[in-house]
C-alpha positions in Angstrom: -50.6 -46.8 13.2 -48.4 -47.3 16.3 -47.1 -50.8 17.2 -48.9 -52.6 20.0 -45.5 -53.8 21.2 -43.7 -51.3 23.6 -40.2 -50.3 22.8 -37.4 -52.0 24.6 -36.6 -49.0 26.8 -40.3 -48.4 27.5 -40.7 -52.0 28.6 -37.7 -51.6 30.9 -39.1 -48.4 32.3 -42.4 -50.1 33.0 -40.7 -53.1 34.6 -38.6 -50.9 36.9 -41.5 -48.6 37.9 -43.5 -51.5 39.3 -40.8 -52.3 41.9 -41.5 -51.2 45.5 -38.8 -49.0 46.9 -38.3 -48.6 50.6 -38.7 -45.1 51.9 -35.2 -43.8 52.8 -34.5 -42.6 56.4 -33.6 -39.0 57.0 -29.9 -39.7 57.0 -30.1 -41.5 53.6 -31.8 -38.7 51.7 -28.6 -37.8 49.8 -27.6 -41.4 49.2 -30.2 -41.9 46.5 -29.3 -39.0 44.2 -27.1 -41.1 41.9 -29.9 -43.7 41.5 -32.5 -40.9 40.9 -30.2 -39.4 38.2 -29.9 -42.7 36.4 -33.6 -43.3 36.5 -34.3 -39.8 35.1 -31.7 -40.4 32.4 -33.6 -43.6 31.4 -37.0 -41.8 31.5 -36.0 -38.7 29.5 -33.5 -40.7 27.4 -36.5 -42.6 26.0 -38.3 -39.4 25.0 -35.2 -38.0 23.3 -34.5 -41.2 21.4 -37.8 -40.9 19.6 -36.8 -37.5 18.3 -35.0 -37.1 14.9 -32.6 -34.6 16.5 -31.7 -36.9 19.4 -28.1 -37.9 20.0 -27.5 -41.7 19.7 -27.7 -43.7 22.8 -24.4 -44.8 24.1 -23.6 -48.5 24.0 -23.5 -50.5 27.2 -25.2 -50.2 30.5 -24.8 -49.0 34.0 -24.6 -51.7 36.7 -26.5 -51.1 40.0 -24.4 -50.6 43.1 -24.9 -50.4 46.9 -22.5 -48.5 49.1 -22.5 -49.0 52.8 -20.1 -48.4 55.8 -19.3 -50.8 58.6 -17.8 -50.0 62.0 -15.7 -53.0 63.1 -13.3 -52.7 61.4 -14.1 -49.3 59.8 -14.6 -49.9 56.1 -16.6 -49.0 53.0 -18.4 -51.9 51.3 -19.4 -51.6 47.6 -21.6 -54.3 46.1 -22.2 -54.3 42.3 -24.7 -56.3 40.5 -22.8 -57.9 37.5 -24.7 -61.1 36.7 -23.5 -62.7 33.4 -20.2 -61.1 33.3 -16.9 -63.1 33.3 -14.6 -62.1 36.2 -11.7 -61.8 33.7 -13.6 -59.0 31.9 -13.9 -56.8 35.0 -11.6 -54.0 36.0 -11.4 -52.3 39.4 -9.4 -49.1 40.3 -9.4 -46.8 43.2 -8.6 -43.1 42.5 -8.7 -41.0 45.7 -12.3 -41.2 46.9 -13.6 -42.8 43.7 -13.9 -46.5 42.9 -13.9 -47.1 39.1 -15.5 -50.3 37.9 -15.2 -51.3 34.2 -16.1 -54.3 32.2 -18.3 -55.8 29.5 -21.3 -58.1 29.3 -21.3 -59.9 26.0 -24.5 -60.5 24.2 -25.4 -64.2 23.7 -26.4 -64.7 20.1 -28.6 -67.7 19.5 -29.2 -68.7 15.9 -32.7 -69.5 14.9 -34.4 -67.6 17.7 -36.9 -64.8 17.3 -37.0 -62.6 20.4 -40.3 -61.3 21.7 -38.7 -59.3 24.4 -35.1 -58.3 25.2 -34.4 -56.6 28.5 -31.0 -57.9 29.6 -28.6 -55.1 28.9 -25.1 -55.9 27.4 -22.1 -54.1 26.1 -19.2 -52.2 27.9 -19.7 -50.2 31.0 -17.7 -47.8 33.2 -19.2 -46.9 36.6 -17.6 -44.4 38.9 -18.7 -44.7 42.5 -18.1 -41.8 44.8 -16.9 -42.8 48.3 -17.8 -40.7 51.3 -14.5 -41.2 53.1 -10.8 -41.6 52.4 -9.8 -45.3 52.0 -6.6 -47.3 52.1 -6.6 -48.5 48.5 -3.6 -50.9 48.9 -5.6 -52.9 51.5 -8.8 -53.3 49.4 -10.3 -56.7 48.8 -12.7 -57.8 46.1 -14.7 -61.0 45.8 -16.9 -61.9 42.8 -19.6 -64.6 43.6 -23.0 -65.4 42.2 -23.0 -62.3 39.9 -22.2 -59.9 42.7 -18.9 -58.1 43.1 -18.2 -57.2 46.8 -15.4 -54.7 47.4 -14.3 -53.9 51.0 -12.2 -50.8 51.4 -10.6 -50.1 54.8 -11.2 -46.5 55.9 -8.1 -44.3 56.3 -7.9 -43.2 59.9 -7.4 -39.5 60.4 -4.0 -38.7 61.8 -4.3 -38.2 65.6 -0.7 -37.6 66.3 0.1 -34.0 67.2 3.1 -32.2 65.9 4.3 -29.0 67.5 5.6 -26.3 65.2 8.2 -23.9 66.7 7.5 -20.2 66.3 10.4 -18.0 65.4 10.5 -14.4 66.6 12.0 -11.9 64.2 14.1 -9.2 65.8 14.3 -5.7 64.3 18.1 -6.0 64.2 17.9 -9.2 62.1 15.9 -7.4 59.4 18.3 -5.8 56.8 15.5 -3.4 55.6 15.0 -2.0 59.1 16.3 1.6 59.5 19.1 2.0 62.1 
């Protein structure tokens, strides 16, 4: 007889499916693919976990991020939801057009407690955020406050300076292979 209590991942799927999501504008249609991929992984991952042939679920979790762009000054802004994580356990790298966020949320073990429900994910994580523009990594600034990490990355300006390239004209007499 099946248990009346839903599995942890099923409870998480139920809780996330009840949230209202704003309808994206036309220009944001492609911005939600990563979120959709993660949600599908959660949905189908639950089905595969019940199978005897399923690979084991990886440890850790994937923090939610928002990526936006501002005009004055031109910059990318990445905000990551990292509540309950110590700042000294976070890592941040910029590799080309990718921002790599690493860290770990430690589980809080309380003796003498029997849990009815556990939804707060913990463990190590590594999140790679694709940026839609080149950035000046050496000028990036990051602030961690109230469980949110906000990273501002100034956009690299395309080079507007013109450079003329001289064109050399080859003469037939300069070519050693030319017949005389």
